[in-house]
C-alpha positions in Angstrom: -15.5 -12.1 15.5 -13.7 -9.2 17.2 -10.6 -11.3 17.5 -9.9 -10.8 13.8 -10.0 -7.1 14.3 -7.5 -7.4 17.2 -5.2 -9.6 15.1 -5.3 -7.2 12.2 -4.6 -4.3 14.5 -1.7 -6.1 16.1 -0.2 -7.1 12.8 -0.5 -3.5 11.5 0.9 -2.0 14.7 3.9 -4.4 14.7 4.7 -3.9 11.1 4.3 -0.1 11.4 6.7 0.1 14.4 9.2 -2.1 12.6 9.1 0.0 9.5 9.2 3.2 11.5 12.3 2.1 13.3 13.9 1.0 10.0 13.1 4.4 8.5 14.6 6.2 11.5 17.8 4.1 11.2 18.0 4.8 7.4 17.9 8.5 8.1 20.4 8.2 10.9 18.1 8.9 13.8 17.7 6.6 16.8 13.9 7.0 16.8 10.7 5.7 15.3 9.8 7.8 12.4 6.1 7.6 11.5 5.6 4.1 12.7 2.1 4.8 14.1 1.1 6.6 10.9 2.3 3.7 8.9 0.3 1.3 11.1 -2.8 3.5 10.6 -2.4 3.5 6.9 -1.8 -0.3 6.8 -4.9 -0.8 8.9 -7.1 1.3 6.6 -5.7 -0.4 3.4 -5.8 -4.0 4.8 -9.2 -3.7 6.2 -10.5 -2.4 2.9 -8.7 -5.2 1.1 -10.1 -7.9 3.4 -13.6 -6.6 2.9 -13.3 -6.8 -0.8 -11.3 -9.9 -1.3 -12.6 -12.3 1.2 -16.1 -13.3 2.2 -15.9 -12.7 5.9 -18.8 -13.3 8.2 -20.8 -10.4 9.6 -19.1 -10.8 13.1 -15.6 -10.9 11.6 -16.4 -7.8 9.5 -17.8 -6.0 12.5 -14.7 -6.8 14.6 -12.4 -5.4 11.9 -14.6 -2.4 11.5 -14.7 -1.8 15.3 -11.0 -1.8 15.8 -10.4 0.3 12.7 -12.8 2.8 14.0 -11.4 2.8 17.5 -7.7 2.9 16.7 -7.6 6.1 14.5 -9.2 8.5 17.0 -7.0 7.2 19.8 -3.8 7.8 17.8 -5.1 11.3 16.8 -5.8 12.1 20.5 -2.3 10.9 21.5 -0.7 13.1 18.8 -2.8 16.1 19.8 -1.7 15.7 23.4 1.9 15.6 22.3 1.4 18.8 20.2 -0.2 20.6 23.2 2.8 19.6 25.5 5.2 20.8 22.8 3.3 24.1 22.5 3.4 24.6 26.2 7.2 24.0 26.2 7.5 26.3 23.2 6.4 29.3 25.1 3.9 32.1 24.6 4.3 32.5 20.9 3.4 28.9 20.2 0.2 29.3 22.3 -0.8 32.5 20.4 -0.1 30.9 17.0 -2.2 27.8 18.0 -5.0 29.9 19.4 -5.1 32.2 16.3 -5.2 29.2 13.9 -8.2 27.8 15.8 -10.0 31.1 15.8 -9.3 31.5 12.1 -10.6 28.0 11.4 -13.8 28.7 13.2 -14.3 31.9 11.3 -13.8 30.1 8.0 -16.5 27.5 8.6 -19.5 29.7 7.4 -17.5 30.6 4.3 -16.6 27.0 3.5 -20.2 25.9 4.0 -21.5 28.5 1.5 -19.0 27.3 -1.1 -20.1 23.7 -0.6 -23.7 24.5 -1.6 
């Protein structure tokens, strides 16, 4: 059932935020350091562990897979938005550096695809 996926996501998110806050305090910063990344890593590891260790029904497995598949792109999109906002605040040089890295990446795609063959 989808509810197991939600429960797993909630557990990973809560544990990730707690660990991120703890990591921030250990470093001496009043901020969450990597809590969402920790939650994503926990979600990937625990969903793989649950699939191998327990015999879940098809609906339960589909629910866990659904929330695992939905959560990661949302977090990546949120991080990308923050990077764009930081680049806009950083000024013209940050925009030029970001644009050049994207253009260079696009130019390297044909080269990488030839190497892969």
